[in-house]
N, C-alpha and C positions, 0 to 999 in steps of 0.2 A: 236308155232314160233320155237322153240330150233330144233325141229323133221326136218321142212323145212330147218333152217339155215344148221344142219349138211348136209344134202341131196347136198345143194348147195356146201357146203366145200368137200364133196368126189368129186362131178361132177367136181368141179374145178381142184382137183388134177388129176384126170383121164383125165381131157381135157389139161393141162399142159404136162403129160406124152405123151399124143398121139403128140400134137403139136411139141415137142421135136423131136419125131420119125419120122413125117412127113416131117419135115422140114428140118432133116439132112439126110435122104436118098431118093432116086430117086425110088428106088424099093425095095421089100421084097420079098424073096424066100423062100418058102415052099418046102415040098419033092418033090411035083410035079405041083406046081404051082408058079408062080411068078406074085408077085402082083406090077403094075407100078402106082406111086404115081406123079399125076402132080402136078406141083410146086403151082399151084392156089388152090389146096386142103389145104396144108399146110398153105397158109396165110390166107385162107377161115376159117380155125379152129383156126389159132392165133387169129383173130378176134373175133371168136365165144369165145375164152377162156377168151380174153380181157373185153367182158362183161359180161361172168359169174364171173368174177373176182372182175367187179366191183360192182354186185349185190352183191355179198357175203359181200364185205366190207360193203353196204349199210346197210344190214340186220345186221350185226355186231355193226355198229351204233346204228341202232334201238334198239339192245339188250342192249346196254350200255347207251343210252336216257332211257330206260323203268327203267334199274337199279338204274340209277341215281334218277329219279322220285320217286321211290319205297322208295330209302333210305332217299328223302327229306320228302316224305309223313310221314316214319316212325320218323322221326326228331320233325317234327311238332305234329305229336301226342304225343310223348313223351314231347315236350314242354306242350302242352296244359294239359297235366295230372299233370306234375310238376307247372304248375300255379294254377289249382285247387286245386291242393295237399297245396299250399303256401297262396291261397284264405282261404280254410278252417281254416287253422291253425292261419292266421291273426284274422279270424272271431273268433275262440274259445278263443285265446289271449284277443282278445277286450271284451267279454263276461264275462271272468274269472275276468277283470278287474273292470269292471264296477259292477260284485257281489260282490266283493271284496271290493270296496266304499261303496255300500248299506250296506254292514254286518257291517264294520267298523262304518258308519253313525248311524245304527240302535243302536248299542252296544254303543257309545258316547252319543246320545239323552237318551239312557236307564240309563246309569250312571249319566249324569247330563242333563236335559231337561230344557235345555236354549234356546234362540232364535238362536245363531248361528248354534248350531248343528240342530236344527228345520228346518233353511233354506238350510243347506246343505241335510238333509233329503229328505225335499220337491224337491231340484233340482236333485236328484238321482232319486228320483220316477219319476219328469218330464221326464227326460234322457230315464228311462225305458219303459215309456207309448209312447215315441215318436219314439224309436227303437224297439218295442215290435217285429214287424213281420220280422225285419231282424236280431236280435240276436238268 
């Protein structure tokens, strides 16, 4: 797309120049030749120039839209990557917290095997079994 757009931009500049020449001069004299420029030629060239300028602006708009879309997609990709990272961090934190609770309950039960610590250990084991696949 940029190569075609560059071609259109160069063509536009050339047409603007020629339109200016054809609208300002009735004749162009060379050494042995004189070129008579009818008025309709300048007007026709002005119409063609306007059309090419409109196409050039349209192409520039498309390129801008493509760039905006690319930037939006890049931002979405970065956001998704950031969210995945946050979710992984949250999972790891949750896993560490549950493992710590389990270790504390085991140590408490080993030091003092009473029913309170046995119930805490049973609850944590149930939690570990319930979330075994997601942790």
